[in-house]
C-alpha positions in Angstrom: 0.0 0.0 0.0 1.1 3.6 -0.5 0.0 6.2 1.9 0.0 9.8 0.7 -0.1 13.3 2.3 -0.3 16.2 -0.1 0.8 19.8 -0.2 3.5 19.7 2.4 5.9 22.7 2.8 8.9 22.4 5.1 11.2 25.1 4.1 11.1 28.7 3.0 12.5 28.0 -0.5 9.9 27.6 -3.3 10.8 24.1 -4.1 8.9 21.1 -5.3 9.7 17.5 -4.3 8.4 14.1 -3.6 9.6 12.3 -0.5 9.1 8.5 -0.3 9.4 6.6 3.0 9.6 2.9 2.4 8.4 0.5 5.1 6.8 3.2 7.2 5.5 0.4 9.5 9.0 0.0 10.8 8.7 3.4 12.7 5.0 4.0 12.5 3.4 1.0 14.0 0.9 1.1 16.9 2.5 2.6 20.0 2.4 0.4 23.1 3.9 0.7 26.6 6.4 -2.1 26.0 7.8 -0.4 22.8 11.4 0.9 22.8 11.7 4.5 23.8 13.7 5.4 20.6 10.9 4.0 18.4 8.3 6.1 20.2 10.4 9.2 20.0 11.0 8.7 16.2 7.2 8.3 15.6 6.4 11.3 17.8 9.0 13.5 16.0 7.6 12.4 12.6 4.1 13.4 13.8 5.3 16.7 15.1 7.0 17.5 11.8 4.0 16.5 9.8 1.8 18.8 11.9 4.0 21.7 11.0 3.6 21.3 7.3 1.7 23.8 5.3 -1.0 22.5 3.0 -0.2 25.1 0.4 3.3 23.8 -0.3 4.7 21.8 -3.2 6.1 18.9 -1.3 4.4 15.5 -1.4 5.2 12.7 1.1 4.5 9.1 0.1 5.0 6.1 2.3 4.9 2.4 1.4 4.0 -0.6 3.6 2.6 -4.0 3.2 1.4 -3.9 6.8 -1.1 -1.0 6.8 -3.1 -2.7 9.6 -0.2 -2.1 12.0 0.1 1.6 11.5 -0.6 4.0 14.4 -3.9 5.8 13.8 -2.2 9.1 14.4 -0.3 8.7 11.1 -3.6 8.3 9.2 -5.3 11.4 10.4 -6.2 14.2 7.9 -3.2 16.3 6.9 -0.8 13.4 7.5 -1.1 10.1 5.5 -4.7 10.6 4.8 -5.1 8.7 1.5 -4.5 5.0 1.0 -3.9 3.5 -2.4 -3.9 -0.3 -2.7 -1.6 -1.7 -5.3 -2.5 -5.2 -6.3 -0.1 -7.9 -7.4 0.4 -8.0 -11.2 -1.9 -10.1 -13.4 -0.6 -12.6 -15.9 0.3 -10.0 -18.5 2.0 -7.8 -15.9 4.0 -10.8 -14.5 5.1 -11.6 -18.1 6.3 -8.0 -18.6 8.1 -8.0 -15.3 9.7 -11.3 -16.1 11.0 -9.9 -19.4 12.5 -6.9 -17.6 14.2 -9.0 -15.0 15.5 -11.5 -17.6 17.1 -8.9 -19.8 20.5 -9.4 -18.1 20.2 -13.2 -17.9 21.7 -15.4 -20.6 19.0 -17.7 -21.8 19.4 -21.0 -23.6 19.4 -20.1 -27.3 16.5 -22.5 -27.9 14.2 -20.5 -25.7 13.1 -16.9 -26.3 12.6 -14.4 -23.5 8.9 -14.2 -24.5 8.5 -18.0 -24.3 10.1 -18.3 -20.9 8.2 -15.2 -19.6 4.9 -16.5 -20.8 5.5 -19.9 -19.2 6.6 -18.6 -15.9 3.8 -16.0 -15.7 1.2 -18.8 -15.9 2.7 -20.5 -12.8 3.5 -17.5 -10.7 0.0 -16.3 -9.8 0.1 -14.1 -6.7 3.7 -13.1 -7.1 4.6 -9.4 -6.4 7.2 -7.6 -8.4 9.9 -8.4 -5.8 8.8 -12.1 -5.8 9.3 -12.2 -9.6 12.7 -10.6 -9.3 13.7 -13.2 -6.7 12.3 -16.0 -8.9 14.6 -14.9 -11.8 17.6 -14.4 -9.5 17.1 -17.9 -8.0 16.7 -19.5 -11.4 19.8 -17.8 -12.6 21.8 -19.0 -9.6 20.5 -22.5 -10.0 21.4 -22.5 -13.7 24.9 -21.2 -12.9 25.4 -23.9 -10.3 24.5 -26.5 -12.9 26.7 -24.7 -15.5 23.7 -24.2 -17.7 21.8 -21.2 -19.2 18.4 -20.2 -17.9 15.8 -22.1 -19.9 18.0 -25.1 -20.4 17.2 -26.6 -17.0 15.0 -29.6 -16.9 11.3 -28.8 -16.8 10.1 -28.5 -13.2 6.6 -29.2 -12.1 4.8 -25.8 -12.4 2.9 -26.5 -9.2 6.3 -26.4 -7.3 6.8 -22.7 -8.2 5.7 -21.0 -5.1 6.9 -18.0 -3.1 8.0 -20.4 -0.3 10.2 -22.4 -2.6 12.2 -19.2 -3.3 13.4 -18.7 0.3 
């Protein structure tokens, strides 16, 4: 998910910028009494800074998380990260396109085209995110290198065995 707060102005210069905070849940999760003091202070400072932003500025702050349910409700109030955009995992066409991008640097067996391999893998990688697909290509390339083969020349695996858990 990407959380968005718009129109933030933090300095006197007339600048425009976009700030992206990845994994906001690492510092912005629900506060509780057992939490480390440094984490509470970091979240509190972020909230104070966001409260001081002007809504007429040209600065946009975006944050990404795959654990929006753990975010402190104070982060989600109006004027802070008040809009949530859900980004779904890619469909079969999107997975095929991502596979082509990640396979550009991989040497394929000459008997297999990038399109052919991407199409085949996109059919068996339902539910994979972009990072899962990147990991799939990396793991396949490592396996091929260990076997002194090129990607695509490996024996056909059972498509049902291609799962996210098999990549870790």
